[in-house]
C-alpha positions in Angstrom: -158.5 20.7 91.6 -159.7 17.4 92.6 -157.8 14.6 93.8 -158.1 11.0 91.9 -154.9 9.3 93.0 -156.8 6.5 94.8 -158.0 5.5 90.8 -154.1 4.0 90.7 -155.2 1.2 92.8 -157.6 -0.3 90.7 -157.7 -1.2 86.9 -159.7 1.7 85.9 -159.8 0.9 81.8 -162.6 -1.6 82.2 -164.8 0.8 83.8 -164.2 3.3 80.6 -165.7 3.6 77.3 -165.0 6.0 74.8 -163.2 8.6 74.3 -161.7 8.6 78.6 -161.3 4.9 77.4 -159.3 5.5 74.0 -157.3 8.1 75.7 -156.4 5.4 79.0 -155.4 3.1 76.1 -153.4 5.3 74.3 -151.9 7.5 76.5 -152.3 5.9 79.6 -154.7 6.1 83.0 -151.8 9.0 84.2 -152.9 10.6 81.7 -156.4 10.5 81.6 -156.4 10.5 85.3 -154.4 14.1 85.1 -157.2 15.2 82.4 -159.7 14.7 84.6 -158.7 16.2 87.7 -157.0 19.5 86.2 -161.3 20.1 84.8 -160.9 19.2 81.4 -163.8 17.1 81.7 -166.3 19.6 80.2 -163.6 21.0 77.2 -163.9 19.1 74.2 -160.5 19.7 72.0 -159.7 19.3 68.9 -155.7 18.8 67.7 -155.0 19.9 63.8 -153.0 18.2 62.2 -150.3 20.5 61.8 -150.3 21.3 65.5 -146.1 20.7 65.3 -145.2 22.0 62.3 -144.0 25.0 64.7 -142.3 22.8 66.6 -140.6 21.1 63.7 -139.7 24.5 61.8 -137.4 24.8 65.1 -136.1 21.3 65.3 -134.8 21.7 61.7 -133.2 25.2 62.1 -131.1 23.6 65.2 -130.2 20.9 64.0 -129.4 20.9 60.0 -126.6 20.6 58.7 -126.4 20.5 54.8 -126.0 17.0 55.2 -129.1 15.5 57.3 -131.9 16.7 54.6 -132.8 13.3 54.2 -131.9 12.5 57.8 -134.4 15.0 58.8 -137.3 13.7 56.1 -137.6 11.2 57.5 -138.1 12.0 60.8 -140.4 15.0 60.5 -141.9 13.1 57.8 -142.2 16.1 55.6 -140.8 17.3 52.1 -137.5 18.3 51.1 -138.6 21.3 49.4 -140.7 22.5 53.0 -137.1 21.7 55.4 -135.4 24.2 52.7 -138.6 26.8 53.1 -137.8 26.6 56.5 -134.5 27.4 56.2 -135.1 30.0 53.9 -137.5 32.0 55.9 -137.0 34.5 58.2 -137.0 33.9 62.2 -139.9 35.0 63.4 -139.2 35.3 67.1 -143.0 37.1 67.4 -145.4 35.0 66.7 
């Protein structure tokens, strides 16, 4: 693993362009440095829009109390029918 801690001693963002600049501006220079240190430099990766669906389902199953439907819908940006679907589905621990 590379050690790029020296980058913390300069204002990195003005030296960047494209995706690295967007990552640093959005997530912080520390995140960009971690990605580079851990050799993500040669990887292309894609984060699908539904990347958090399983986490949302788990959250609903843990915190749905029968009275907080609208709160969960707003928080998770899902429909009430989606929440009802998630709570009615059988648990799938092997997924």
